[in-house]
C-alpha positions in Angstrom: -59.1 248.1 65.2 -55.9 248.3 63.4 -54.2 251.5 62.6 -52.8 251.9 59.2 -49.3 253.2 58.8 -50.4 256.0 56.5 -53.0 257.1 59.1 -50.4 257.4 61.8 -48.2 259.5 59.5 -51.2 261.7 58.7 -51.9 262.3 62.3 -48.2 262.9 63.1 -47.9 265.2 60.2 -51.0 267.2 61.1 -49.9 267.5 64.7 -46.4 268.7 63.6 -48.0 271.1 61.2 -50.3 272.4 63.9 -47.3 272.8 66.2 -45.4 274.7 63.5 -48.4 276.8 62.7 -49.0 277.5 66.3 -45.4 278.6 66.8 -45.6 280.7 63.7 -48.8 282.3 64.9 -47.3 282.9 68.3 -44.3 284.5 66.7 -46.5 286.7 64.5 -48.6 287.6 67.4 -45.5 288.6 69.5 -44.2 290.5 66.5 -47.6 292.3 66.1 -47.8 293.0 69.9 -44.2 294.4 69.8 -45.0 296.6 66.9 -48.2 297.8 68.6 -46.4 298.5 71.8 -43.7 300.4 69.9 -46.3 302.5 68.1 -48.2 303.2 71.3 -45.0 304.1 73.1 -44.2 306.6 70.3 -47.7 308.1 70.4 -47.5 308.5 74.2 -44.0 310.1 73.9 -45.3 312.4 71.2 -48.3 313.3 73.4 -46.1 314.0 76.4 -43.8 316.2 74.4 -46.9 318.1 73.0 -48.2 318.5 76.6 -44.8 319.8 77.8 -44.8 322.3 74.9 -48.3 323.4 75.7 -47.4 323.7 79.4 -44.5 325.9 78.5 -46.6 328.1 76.2 -49.3 328.4 78.9 -46.6 329.5 81.4 -45.3 332.0 79.0 -48.8 333.4 78.3 -49.5 333.4 82.0 -46.4 335.5 82.6 -47.4 337.9 79.8 -50.9 338.2 81.3 -49.5 338.9 84.7 -47.2 341.7 83.3 -50.2 343.2 81.5 -52.3 343.1 84.7 -49.5 344.8 86.6 -49.3 347.5 83.9 -53.1 348.0 84.1 -52.9 348.3 87.9 -50.2 350.9 87.6 -52.2 352.8 85.0 -55.3 352.7 87.2 -53.2 354.0 90.2 -51.9 356.8 88.0 -55.4 357.8 86.9 -56.6 357.7 90.5 -53.8 360.1 91.5 -54.6 362.4 88.6 -58.3 362.4 89.5 -57.5 363.0 93.1 -55.3 366.0 92.2 -58.0 367.4 89.9 -60.6 366.9 92.6 -58.5 368.8 95.1 -57.9 371.6 92.6 -61.6 371.8 91.8 -62.5 371.9 95.5 -60.0 374.8 96.0 -61.4 376.7 93.0 -65.0 376.0 94.3 -64.1 377.3 97.8 -62.4 380.3 96.3 -65.5 381.1 94.2 -67.8 380.6 97.2 -65.6 383.0 99.3 -65.7 385.6 96.5 -69.5 385.3 96.2 -70.1 385.4 99.9 -68.0 388.6 100.1 -65.1 387.0 101.9 -61.5 387.4 101.1 
């Protein structure tokens, strides 16, 4: 079998074209991968910043809630003191009324 010169050129040309096309595809793929990685990196960075912002807001709300709880505790303690004082007064009045009714002084 003899090879024709034009057949060799066609084979060489197609191999060269394939190599060029392969290199171009590789370059495009690397470019696409780089762009994808850049976009993903930006998304991750944005997500982390949002998470930090939410964490800060949660800490701030937590502090406000703790302050409100402390105020509520103080309010309950004040009401307990007032109720205890009223109970003592009521007991004194009741004992005085019992003394008067029983004829005591």
